[in-house]
N, C-alpha and C positions, 0 to 999 in steps of 0.2 A: 686405464684412464677414462673417466667419464666424459662423454661428449657434452659440449655446452648446447643449450637450447638455441634453436635457430629461429625462435619466435618469442614474443613478449607474452608471458602467461597472463599478465594483467589485461593487456589489450585483447587477448583471445577470450578471456572471461567476459569482458564487456561486450564483445561481439556475440558470445553465446547468450548473454542476458537479452540482448536485442532480439535475437531469433526466438528464444523461448517466450519472451514477452509478447511478441507478435503472433506466434503460432500456437503456443502452449507446448506442454510436454509430449503428449501422445502424437501430435501432428508433426513433431520434429524428429526426423530420423538421424541416425549417426551419419548417413551419407549427406544429409542436409548440413549437419554440423561441420563435417570435413570441408564441404564446399564453401560454406559461409565463413569459417574461421581461416581457411586457406592453409590448414596444417593436416598432417597425416593422422589417420585413425589411431595408429600406435602412439603418436605423440599426445593425442587427447587422453587415451587410456593411461599413459605413463605419467602425465602431469595432473590430471583431474580425477582419474578413476573412470567409471562407466558413465553412461548418459545420466543416470539418476544422481550420481555424486556431482556431476557438472551442473545439473539443474539446481541442486541444493546450494552449491556455491554461488550460482547466479542469483538465486533468491536471497541469499545472505548479502550479496553485493547490493541488490536493490534495497533491502531493508537498511543497510548501513548508510545509504544515501538520503534517508528520510530523517527529519528531525521534527517530531510532532510536539515536543515539549517547549522548545524555544518560542514559537509564535504565541503560545498560550500563556507563557509565564512572564510576560512583560509587565512592568509596574503600571499602576493606574487602574482605571475601570476595567473590570473583567469582561463584561458583556460585549463591548465593542471588539475586544480581542477575539472572543468566541465567534462573533458574527463574521469577522474578517477571515477567521480560520475556516468556517463553514463555506463562506463565499469562495475561498481559494479552491476548495474541492470542486465546486461547480465550474469555476473558471478553468481549472485544469481539464475537466471533462470536455468542456466546450472547445478548448484549444487542441485537443487530441485528434488531429486530422486523420491519423491512421486507425483511430478507434481501438487502440490497444487496451485501454482501460487500466486498471490497477493490477499489478502483478500479484499482489496479495489476494485480492478478490478472485482473480482468474485462477490462481492456484487452489484456493479454497473450493471453488466450484468444480474444477477439474479433478482434484484428488479426493474431495469430500473427506471421509474418515478412513480411507483405505491405506494410508501411509502415516504411521505414528510420528515419525520424525518431521514430516511436512506439517502435520496437524499441530504439533507443538510449536513450530515456528510461527504458524498463522495465529494460534491462540496467544502467543507471547506478543506478537505485533498488535493484535486487537486489545490486549490487556494494557499495553503501553499507551495506546490511544485513549482508551477508556479512562485510565488513571489520570492522564494529562487533562482531559476534559472535566473529570470529577474535581480535580484540584482547582481548576479555573472556576467551576461552579461553587465550590466551597468558599472561595474568595469572593465571588459575586454575592453570595448569601451574607457573608460577614460584612460586606460593604453596603448592604441594603439594596442591591440591584435586583435581587429576586426575593420573593416572599420567604419569611423565616420557616414556614411549614414545608417548603420544597425539599425533596431528598436529592442532593447533588449526585449521589451515586446512581440512583434510578434514572435521573435525567441523563447522566453520562451514558448509561446503557442504551437509552432511547436514541440518543444522538449517534452512538456507534452504529446502531442498526440503520438509522437514517442515512449516514454517510456511506455505508456499504451498499445500500439501495441506490444512492446517487451514483456510485461507481458503476453498478450494473446497468442502470438506465443510461448513464453517460456513454457507455460502450454500445449498447443496443440501439438506443433512440435518444440522442442528446438534444431533446427539446428544451431550449433555454427557459421557456416559461414554466414548464413542469418542474425543472430542477430548482429554479429560483423560488417558485411558489412553495416548494417543499421546505426550503430553508426559512422562508418567511414564516410559515406555519410553525416550524420547530422553534423559532425564536419567540413567537407568541406563546407557545406552550410553556416555554422555560420561564417566562416572565409573569404569567397569571396564576 
């Protein structure tokens, strides 16, 4: 007869996400996970697999909690929605007292291209964000909010790079003026 789990795997995964998000993959040991999750090493392996598998599941949990499409797909003028979306990234960075940053960006920087599964998850996340912004910019162009000659897809790629830079600076040196000025300049570039 199989023993029942003496812990909630969902709660344990959330705790693992917190720890990985704060410390990163390399700086988090299995001993750290055992202590933080409050469960035995064998239970971690039995439920989640090894540290890498647990990290991937934590990253998936983080990604599942984000909805980049909804804020950008509201009816009405597109540019105010885009501006509010960009501003929300800055606000999130400035409110991050622990300076954890964005788990996606942290993962991209830590893993770079050395893990294909991780790289695919990061690329998919960024593609989703880029597509959502491109759709908003296509709508903005159709509504006459940006010049007809603007390429919404090129602008979306530009904004994707800007937002990842905002995330990095927000973690390293969250200077409100620097981050807000970057968004102001990006919105100017979109509209002229």
